[in-house]
C-alpha positions in Angstrom: 2.0 23.3 57.9 4.0 20.6 56.1 6.1 22.8 53.9 9.0 23.3 56.3 11.0 20.2 55.2 14.2 20.9 53.3 14.9 18.3 50.7 18.6 18.2 50.0 21.2 15.4 49.6 21.7 12.0 48.2 19.0 9.5 49.2 19.4 5.8 48.7 16.3 3.8 47.7 17.2 0.6 49.5 17.0 -2.8 47.9 15.2 -5.5 49.8 17.8 -8.3 50.3 16.6 -11.9 50.3 18.1 -14.8 52.1 18.8 -18.2 50.6 15.3 -19.4 51.7 13.7 -16.4 49.9 12.7 -14.5 53.1 13.7 -10.9 53.6 17.2 -10.7 55.1 16.5 -8.0 57.7 19.9 -8.1 59.2 21.5 -7.4 55.9 19.0 -4.6 55.2 19.9 -3.0 58.5 23.7 -3.3 57.8 23.2 -1.9 54.3 21.2 1.0 55.7 23.9 1.8 58.2 26.6 1.6 55.6 25.1 4.1 53.1 24.3 6.6 55.9 27.8 6.3 57.3 29.1 7.1 53.8 27.2 10.4 53.8 23.7 9.7 52.4 21.2 12.3 53.7 18.5 9.7 54.0 16.9 6.4 52.9 13.9 5.6 50.8 12.1 2.5 51.9 9.6 0.7 49.5 10.7 2.6 46.5 10.7 0.8 43.2 14.3 -0.4 43.9 13.0 -2.2 47.0 10.6 -4.4 44.9 7.5 -3.4 47.0 5.1 -5.0 44.6 6.5 -8.4 45.5 6.5 -7.9 49.3 3.7 -9.0 51.7 2.2 -6.4 54.0 4.1 -8.0 56.9 7.4 -7.7 54.9 6.7 -4.1 54.1 6.2 -3.3 57.7 9.4 -5.0 58.7 11.4 -3.1 56.0 10.0 0.2 57.2 10.6 -0.6 60.8 14.3 -1.4 60.2 14.8 1.7 58.0 13.0 4.0 60.5 15.2 2.7 63.4 18.4 3.2 61.6 17.4 6.7 60.4 16.5 7.7 63.9 19.9 6.5 65.2 21.7 8.4 62.5 19.6 11.6 62.5 18.8 10.9 58.8 15.6 11.4 56.8 13.3 8.5 55.9 11.1 8.7 52.9 8.6 5.8 52.4 7.1 4.8 49.0 3.3 4.8 49.2 0.3 5.3 46.9 -0.9 4.0 43.6 -3.8 4.4 41.2 -6.6 4.5 43.8 -6.9 7.8 45.6 -8.7 6.5 48.6 -6.4 3.6 49.1 -3.4 5.9 48.7 -4.7 8.2 51.4 -5.2 5.3 53.7 -1.7 4.1 53.1 -0.3 7.6 53.9 -2.2 7.8 57.1 -0.3 4.7 58.3 3.0 6.6 58.0 2.4 9.0 61.0 5.2 8.7 63.5 7.2 6.5 61.1 8.4 8.5 58.1 9.6 12.1 57.4 7.9 12.1 54.0 6.2 9.8 51.5 7.3 9.2 47.9 4.0 9.1 45.9 3.8 8.3 42.2 1.6 10.1 39.7 -1.3 7.6 39.5 0.0 4.8 37.3 -1.8 3.0 34.5 -5.2 4.7 34.7 -3.8 7.9 33.0 -6.1 10.5 34.5 -6.2 14.0 33.0 -3.8 16.6 34.4 -6.7 18.1 36.4 -7.3 14.6 37.7 -3.7 14.3 38.9 -4.1 17.7 40.6 -7.3 16.5 42.3 -5.6 13.2 43.4 -2.7 15.0 45.1 -5.0 17.7 46.6 -7.0 14.9 48.3 -3.8 13.2 49.5 -2.4 16.4 51.0 -5.6 16.8 53.0 -5.2 13.3 54.6 -1.5 12.8 54.8 0.3 13.2 58.1 3.6 13.6 56.4 4.8 15.8 53.5 4.7 14.3 50.0 7.4 14.0 47.4 5.9 13.5 43.9 7.4 10.6 42.0 7.2 11.6 38.3 8.3 8.7 36.1 6.1 8.9 33.0 7.5 5.9 31.2 6.3 3.7 34.0 3.0 5.5 34.9 2.0 6.4 31.3 1.2 9.9 32.5 3.4 12.8 31.4 3.0 16.1 33.2 3.9 19.5 31.9 5.9 22.0 33.8 2.8 24.1 34.6 1.1 21.1 36.2 4.2 20.2 38.2 4.4 23.9 39.3 0.8 23.8 40.5 1.5 20.6 42.4 4.5 22.3 44.0 2.4 25.1 45.4 0.1 22.7 47.3 0.5 22.9 51.0 1.6 19.3 51.7 4.0 18.8 48.8 7.7 19.5 49.3 9.3 18.2 46.2 9.5 15.9 43.3 11.6 13.0 42.2 12.0 13.5 38.4 12.7 10.5 36.3 11.6 11.4 32.9 14.3 9.5 30.9 15.9 12.7 29.7 16.5 16.4 30.5 13.5 17.5 28.6 11.9 21.0 28.0 9.5 20.6 30.9 12.3 19.8 33.3 14.3 22.8 32.2 11.2 25.0 32.4 10.3 23.7 35.9 13.8 24.1 37.3 14.0 27.6 35.9 11.1 28.8 38.0 10.4 26.6 41.1 7.6 27.3 43.5 8.8 28.4 47.0 9.8 25.6 49.3 9.7 23.0 46.5 12.7 21.0 45.7 13.6 18.7 42.7 15.5 15.5 43.3 17.1 13.7 40.4 15.5 10.3 39.9 17.3 9.2 36.8 20.8 8.3 38.0 22.7 9.0 34.7 21.2 12.6 34.7 22.2 13.6 38.2 25.0 16.0 37.1 23.0 18.0 34.5 20.0 18.2 36.9 22.3 19.6 39.6 23.6 22.1 37.2 20.0 23.2 36.5 19.0 23.5 40.2 18.2 20.1 41.6 19.1 19.7 45.3 20.1 16.1 45.3 18.8 12.7 44.1 17.1 9.4 44.9 19.5 7.1 43.2 19.8 3.3 43.1 23.4 3.5 41.9 24.3 5.3 45.1 24.2 1.9 46.9 27.5 1.1 45.2 29.3 4.5 45.5 27.5 6.5 48.1 30.5 8.7 49.1 31.3 9.5 45.4 27.7 10.6 44.7 27.8 12.8 47.9 31.1 14.2 46.7 29.6 15.1 43.4 26.7 17.0 45.1 29.2 18.7 47.4 31.3 19.8 44.5 28.3 21.4 42.8 27.3 23.1 46.0 30.8 24.5 46.5 31.1 25.6 42.8 33.9 23.2 42.1 32.8 22.6 38.6 35.9 21.1 37.0 36.1 18.1 39.4 32.3 17.9 39.4 32.2 17.5 35.6 34.7 14.7 35.6 33.2 12.8 38.4 29.7 13.3 37.0 30.7 11.5 33.8 32.2 8.6 35.7 29.1 8.2 37.9 26.9 8.4 34.8 28.9 5.5 33.3 28.2 3.5 36.5 24.5 4.4 36.3 24.3 3.2 32.7 25.9 -0.1 33.7 23.6 -0.5 36.7 20.5 0.1 34.6 21.6 -2.1 31.6 19.1 -4.7 32.9 15.9 -4.1 34.9 16.5 -2.5 38.3 17.5 -3.6 41.0 19.0 -6.8 39.5 22.5 -5.4 38.8 22.7 -3.5 42.1 21.8 -6.6 44.0 24.3 -8.7 42.0 27.2 -6.3 42.8 26.2 -6.0 46.5 26.1 -9.8 46.8 29.5 -10.1 45.1 30.8 -7.6 47.7 29.3 -9.7 50.5 27.0 -6.9 51.6 23.8 -8.9 51.0 23.4 -12.7 51.2 22.1 -13.3 47.7 21.6 -11.5 44.4 18.0 -12.8 44.3 15.1 -10.7 43.0 11.5 -11.9 42.9 9.6 -12.7 39.8 8.8 -11.3 37.4 12.3 -9.8 37.7 15.2 -12.1 36.8 18.8 -12.1 38.3 21.4 -10.0 36.5 23.6 -11.5 33.9 27.3 -12.1 34.5 28.1 -9.6 31.7 26.0 -6.8 33.2 27.4 -7.5 36.7 31.0 -7.5 35.5 30.5 -4.2 33.6 29.0 -2.5 36.6 31.8 -3.8 38.8 34.4 -2.5 36.4 32.8 0.9 36.4 32.9 0.8 40.2 36.5 -0.2 40.3 37.3 2.7 38.0 35.6 5.1 40.4 38.0 4.1 43.2 40.9 5.4 41.1 41.3 9.2 41.7 40.4 11.6 40.4 
Protein backbone atom coordinates (compact mmCIF):
# COMPACT_ATOMS: atom_id res chain seq x y z
CA UNK A 1 0.00 0.00 0.00
CA UNK A 2 2.84 2.37 0.79
CA UNK A 3 5.13 1.28 -2.05
CA UNK A 4 3.90 3.73 -4.68
CA UNK A 5 6.24 6.59 -3.75
CA UNK A 6 8.97 7.38 -6.26
CA UNK A 7 12.18 8.58 -4.63
CA UNK A 8 14.13 10.73 -7.05
CA UNK A 9 15.97 14.00 -6.84
CA UNK A 10 18.12 16.09 -4.57
CA UNK A 11 16.74 16.47 -1.05
CA UNK A 12 18.16 19.03 1.35
CA UNK A 13 18.36 18.02 5.04
CA UNK A 14 17.72 21.46 6.45
CA UNK A 15 19.83 22.96 9.18
CA UNK A 16 17.99 24.42 12.15
CA UNK A 17 18.98 28.11 12.27
CA UNK A 18 19.35 29.75 15.68
CA UNK A 19 18.83 33.41 16.54
CA UNK A 20 21.15 35.52 18.66
CA UNK A 21 19.18 34.55 21.78
CA UNK A 22 19.62 30.84 21.00
CA UNK A 23 16.02 30.24 19.98
CA UNK A 24 15.10 28.56 16.69
CA UNK A 25 14.93 31.20 13.94
CA UNK A 26 11.74 30.02 12.27
CA UNK A 27 11.57 32.84 9.71
CA UNK A 28 15.08 32.05 8.55
CA UNK A 29 14.19 28.35 8.37
CA UNK A 30 11.19 29.14 6.17
CA UNK A 31 13.23 31.41 3.91
CA UNK A 32 15.95 28.79 3.55
CA UNK A 33 13.39 26.09 2.77
CA UNK A 34 11.84 28.22 0.04
CA UNK A 35 15.26 29.05 -1.39
CA UNK A 36 16.45 25.46 -1.89
CA UNK A 37 13.12 24.36 -3.36
CA UNK A 38 13.13 27.32 -5.76
CA UNK A 39 16.61 26.22 -6.89
CA UNK A 40 15.29 22.80 -7.83
CA UNK A 41 15.44 20.54 -4.79
CA UNK A 42 12.87 17.76 -5.01
CA UNK A 43 12.18 17.92 -1.31
CA UNK A 44 13.29 18.66 2.20
CA UNK A 45 14.36 16.52 5.11
CA UNK A 46 13.32 17.91 8.49
CA UNK A 47 14.98 16.67 11.69
CA UNK A 48 17.75 14.85 9.87
CA UNK A 49 21.16 14.74 11.52
CA UNK A 50 22.02 18.07 9.88
CA UNK A 51 19.09 19.67 11.70
CA UNK A 52 20.57 18.84 15.15
CA UNK A 53 17.36 17.11 16.33
CA UNK A 54 19.03 15.64 19.41
CA UNK A 55 19.39 19.19 20.78
CA UNK A 56 15.84 20.35 20.01
CA UNK A 57 12.94 20.31 22.46
CA UNK A 58 9.71 18.53 21.46
CA UNK A 59 8.12 21.95 20.86
CA UNK A 60 11.01 23.05 18.65
CA UNK A 61 10.80 19.82 16.65
CA UNK A 62 7.08 20.38 16.03
CA UNK A 63 7.74 23.95 14.93
CA UNK A 64 10.45 22.87 12.49
CA UNK A 65 8.25 20.19 10.96
CA UNK A 66 5.29 22.58 10.68
CA UNK A 67 7.35 25.16 8.81
CA UNK A 68 8.84 22.58 6.44
CA UNK A 69 5.47 20.94 5.82
CA UNK A 70 3.84 24.24 4.93
CA UNK A 71 6.59 25.24 2.52
CA UNK A 72 6.62 21.81 0.86
CA UNK A 73 2.85 21.90 0.36
CA UNK A 74 3.09 25.31 -1.26
CA UNK A 75 5.86 24.13 -3.61
CA UNK A 76 4.42 20.69 -4.32
CA UNK A 77 7.62 19.22 -2.90
CA UNK A 78 8.28 16.10 -0.84
CA UNK A 79 8.82 16.26 2.92
CA UNK A 80 10.77 13.51 4.67
CA UNK A 81 10.99 13.70 8.46
CA UNK A 82 13.69 12.07 10.55
CA UNK A 83 12.24 9.77 13.20
CA UNK A 84 13.10 6.69 15.19
CA UNK A 85 15.97 5.45 17.27
CA UNK A 86 17.10 2.49 19.32
CA UNK A 87 13.74 1.66 20.93
CA UNK A 88 11.33 -0.03 18.54
CA UNK A 89 8.17 0.89 20.46
CA UNK A 90 9.11 4.54 20.80
CA UNK A 91 10.11 4.65 17.14
CA UNK A 92 6.70 3.32 16.15
CA UNK A 93 4.98 5.91 18.33
CA UNK A 94 7.02 8.70 16.74
CA UNK A 95 6.10 7.50 13.27
CA UNK A 96 2.39 7.47 14.10
CA UNK A 97 2.62 11.22 14.76
CA UNK A 98 3.67 11.87 11.14
CA UNK A 99 0.28 11.06 9.62
CA UNK A 100 -0.99 14.00 7.52
CA UNK A 101 2.34 15.78 8.01
CA UNK A 102 5.11 13.97 6.09
CA UNK A 103 5.40 12.09 2.82
CA UNK A 104 7.94 9.67 4.30
CA UNK A 105 10.10 9.12 7.37
CA UNK A 106 13.88 8.79 7.44
CA UNK A 107 14.54 6.06 10.00
CA UNK A 108 18.03 5.01 11.11
CA UNK A 109 19.16 1.47 11.60
CA UNK A 110 18.86 1.19 15.42
CA UNK A 111 21.93 2.99 16.77
CA UNK A 112 24.22 2.00 19.63
CA UNK A 113 22.46 -1.21 20.71
CA UNK A 114 23.86 -3.15 17.73
CA UNK A 115 21.12 -5.78 17.24
CA UNK A 116 21.71 -8.76 14.99
CA UNK A 117 20.77 -8.36 11.34
CA UNK A 118 17.66 -10.42 12.07
CA UNK A 119 16.92 -7.97 14.87
CA UNK A 120 17.19 -5.08 12.43
CA UNK A 121 14.77 -6.86 10.11
CA UNK A 122 12.32 -7.44 12.96
CA UNK A 123 12.64 -3.78 14.03
CA UNK A 124 11.72 -2.48 10.59
CA UNK A 125 8.97 -5.09 10.12
CA UNK A 126 7.35 -3.80 13.30
CA UNK A 127 7.70 -0.19 12.17
CA UNK A 128 6.15 -0.83 8.77
CA UNK A 129 3.11 -2.33 10.48
CA UNK A 130 2.54 0.85 12.49
CA UNK A 131 3.78 3.67 10.26
CA UNK A 132 1.22 5.75 8.36
CA UNK A 133 3.96 6.90 5.95
CA UNK A 134 6.58 5.06 3.87
CA UNK A 135 10.00 4.54 5.40
CA UNK A 136 13.41 5.45 4.04
CA UNK A 137 16.14 3.49 5.83
CA UNK A 138 19.03 5.63 7.04
CA UNK A 139 22.08 3.38 6.83
CA UNK A 140 25.11 5.09 8.36
CA UNK A 141 27.11 2.37 10.09
CA UNK A 142 29.93 4.56 11.39
CA UNK A 143 27.32 6.38 13.51
CA UNK A 144 25.01 3.48 14.39
CA UNK A 145 27.71 0.85 14.94
CA UNK A 146 25.63 -1.56 12.85
CA UNK A 147 26.84 -2.50 9.34
CA UNK A 148 24.36 -4.30 7.09
CA UNK A 149 25.14 -6.59 4.20
CA UNK A 150 23.60 -6.22 0.76
CA UNK A 151 21.39 -9.24 1.43
CA UNK A 152 19.88 -7.67 4.54
CA UNK A 153 19.35 -4.34 2.78
CA UNK A 154 17.66 -6.20 -0.07
CA UNK A 155 15.34 -8.00 2.36
CA UNK A 156 14.47 -4.66 3.94
CA UNK A 157 13.80 -3.23 0.50
CA UNK A 158 11.19 -5.92 -0.17
CA UNK A 159 9.14 -5.00 2.92
CA UNK A 160 5.80 -3.42 2.04
CA UNK A 161 6.32 -0.09 3.81
CA UNK A 162 9.93 0.62 2.80
CA UNK A 163 10.57 2.68 -0.33
CA UNK A 164 14.29 3.34 -0.21
CA UNK A 165 17.50 3.85 1.67
CA UNK A 166 19.85 6.72 2.35
CA UNK A 167 23.30 5.16 2.07
CA UNK A 168 26.10 6.83 4.00
CA UNK A 169 28.69 4.13 4.48
CA UNK A 170 31.78 6.31 4.14
CA UNK A 171 32.84 4.64 0.89
CA UNK A 172 31.58 2.90 -2.21
CA UNK A 173 31.98 -0.55 -0.71
CA UNK A 174 31.24 -4.04 -2.03
CA UNK A 175 27.82 -4.21 -0.38
CA UNK A 176 26.80 -0.92 -1.99
CA UNK A 177 27.87 -2.14 -5.42
CA UNK A 178 26.11 -5.46 -4.91
CA UNK A 179 22.90 -3.80 -3.70
CA UNK A 180 22.73 -1.28 -6.54
CA UNK A 181 23.35 -4.06 -9.04
CA UNK A 182 20.16 -5.86 -8.02
CA UNK A 183 17.63 -3.59 -6.34
CA UNK A 184 14.24 -4.86 -5.18
CA UNK A 185 11.25 -3.53 -7.15
CA UNK A 186 10.08 -0.04 -6.14
CA UNK A 187 13.11 0.46 -3.89
CA UNK A 188 15.41 3.44 -4.46
CA UNK A 189 18.84 4.36 -3.15
CA UNK A 190 19.68 7.95 -2.28
CA UNK A 191 23.28 8.99 -1.73
CA UNK A 192 23.83 10.12 1.83
CA UNK A 193 27.57 10.69 1.63
CA UNK A 194 27.91 14.00 -0.21
CA UNK A 195 31.35 13.36 -1.72
CA UNK A 196 30.18 10.05 -3.22
CA UNK A 197 27.08 11.36 -5.02
CA UNK A 198 28.54 11.08 -8.53
CA UNK A 199 29.80 7.47 -8.25
CA UNK A 200 26.54 6.36 -6.64
CA UNK A 201 24.55 7.98 -9.45
CA UNK A 202 26.72 6.09 -11.90
CA UNK A 203 25.87 2.85 -10.09
CA UNK A 204 22.12 3.51 -10.08
CA UNK A 205 21.22 5.82 -7.19
CA UNK A 206 18.29 8.11 -8.00
CA UNK A 207 19.35 11.17 -6.05
CA UNK A 208 20.67 12.18 -2.67
CA UNK A 209 20.04 13.64 0.76
CA UNK A 210 22.94 16.05 0.95
CA UNK A 211 23.91 18.72 3.48
CA UNK A 212 26.25 20.37 0.95
CA UNK A 213 23.25 21.03 -1.28
CA UNK A 214 22.28 23.91 1.02
CA UNK A 215 25.12 25.84 -0.58
CA UNK A 216 24.83 24.88 -4.25
CA UNK A 217 21.38 23.40 -4.71
CA UNK A 218 21.10 24.17 -8.41
CA UNK A 219 24.51 22.65 -9.20
CA UNK A 220 23.65 19.39 -7.40
CA UNK A 221 20.38 19.28 -9.34
CA UNK A 222 22.34 19.95 -12.52
CA UNK A 223 24.62 17.00 -11.79
CA UNK A 224 21.66 14.67 -11.31
CA UNK A 225 20.06 15.94 -14.52
CA UNK A 226 23.29 15.39 -16.44
CA UNK A 227 23.42 11.75 -15.30
CA UNK A 228 19.74 11.25 -16.14
CA UNK A 229 20.31 12.66 -19.64
CA UNK A 230 23.49 10.69 -20.19
CA UNK A 231 25.64 13.83 -20.40
CA UNK A 232 28.60 12.09 -18.85
CA UNK A 233 31.45 14.46 -19.69
CA UNK A 234 29.96 17.53 -17.95
CA UNK A 235 28.64 15.29 -15.18
CA UNK A 236 32.11 13.95 -14.46
CA UNK A 237 33.67 17.42 -14.26
CA UNK A 238 30.87 18.84 -12.12
CA UNK A 239 30.91 15.78 -9.87
CA UNK A 240 34.57 16.37 -9.00
CA UNK A 241 33.92 20.01 -8.13
CA UNK A 242 30.93 19.18 -5.97
CA UNK A 243 32.94 16.47 -4.23
CA UNK A 244 35.57 19.10 -3.37
CA UNK A 245 32.84 21.27 -1.84
CA UNK A 246 31.52 18.29 0.11
CA UNK A 247 34.95 17.47 1.51
CA UNK A 248 35.33 21.08 2.65
CA UNK A 249 31.88 21.12 4.24
CA UNK A 250 32.59 17.93 6.19
CA UNK A 251 36.12 18.89 7.27
CA UNK A 252 34.58 19.64 10.68
CA UNK A 253 31.51 18.08 12.33
CA UNK A 254 28.33 18.70 10.37
CA UNK A 255 26.47 21.11 10.23
CA UNK A 256 28.97 23.63 11.59
CA UNK A 257 30.58 24.55 8.25
CA UNK A 258 27.28 24.68 6.37
CA UNK A 259 25.88 27.03 8.99
CA UNK A 260 28.96 29.23 8.95
CA UNK A 261 28.77 29.71 5.20
CA UNK A 262 25.02 30.31 5.26
CA UNK A 263 25.47 32.91 8.00
CA UNK A 264 28.25 34.63 6.04
CA UNK A 265 25.84 34.80 3.09
CA UNK A 266 23.15 36.36 5.29
CA UNK A 267 20.77 33.43 4.81
CA UNK A 268 20.59 32.55 8.51
CA UNK A 269 21.09 34.97 11.43
CA UNK A 270 23.97 33.20 13.16
CA UNK A 271 26.38 30.31 12.55
CA UNK A 272 25.48 28.90 15.98
CA UNK A 273 25.29 25.18 16.67
CA UNK A 274 24.27 23.67 20.00
CA UNK A 275 26.63 21.80 22.27
CA UNK A 276 28.25 19.33 22.09
CA UNK A 277 28.94 20.71 18.59
CA UNK A 278 31.21 23.76 18.26
CA UNK A 279 31.14 26.51 15.64
CA UNK A 280 33.22 26.02 12.51
CA UNK A 281 36.73 27.42 12.37
CA UNK A 282 37.56 30.37 10.14
CA UNK A 283 39.88 28.11 8.12
CA UNK A 284 37.18 25.53 7.35
CA UNK A 285 34.64 28.23 6.54
CA UNK A 286 37.03 29.99 4.17
CA UNK A 287 37.90 26.72 2.41
CA UNK A 288 34.24 25.85 1.85
CA UNK A 289 33.50 29.38 0.63
CA UNK A 290 36.39 29.15 -1.83
CA UNK A 291 35.05 25.86 -3.22
CA UNK A 292 31.64 27.47 -3.55
CA UNK A 293 33.11 30.45 -5.41
CA UNK A 294 34.87 28.07 -7.79
CA UNK A 295 31.55 26.39 -8.57
CA UNK A 296 30.10 29.68 -9.78
CA UNK A 297 32.70 29.74 -12.53
CA UNK A 298 31.54 27.73 -15.54
CA UNK A 299 31.92 24.98 -16.53
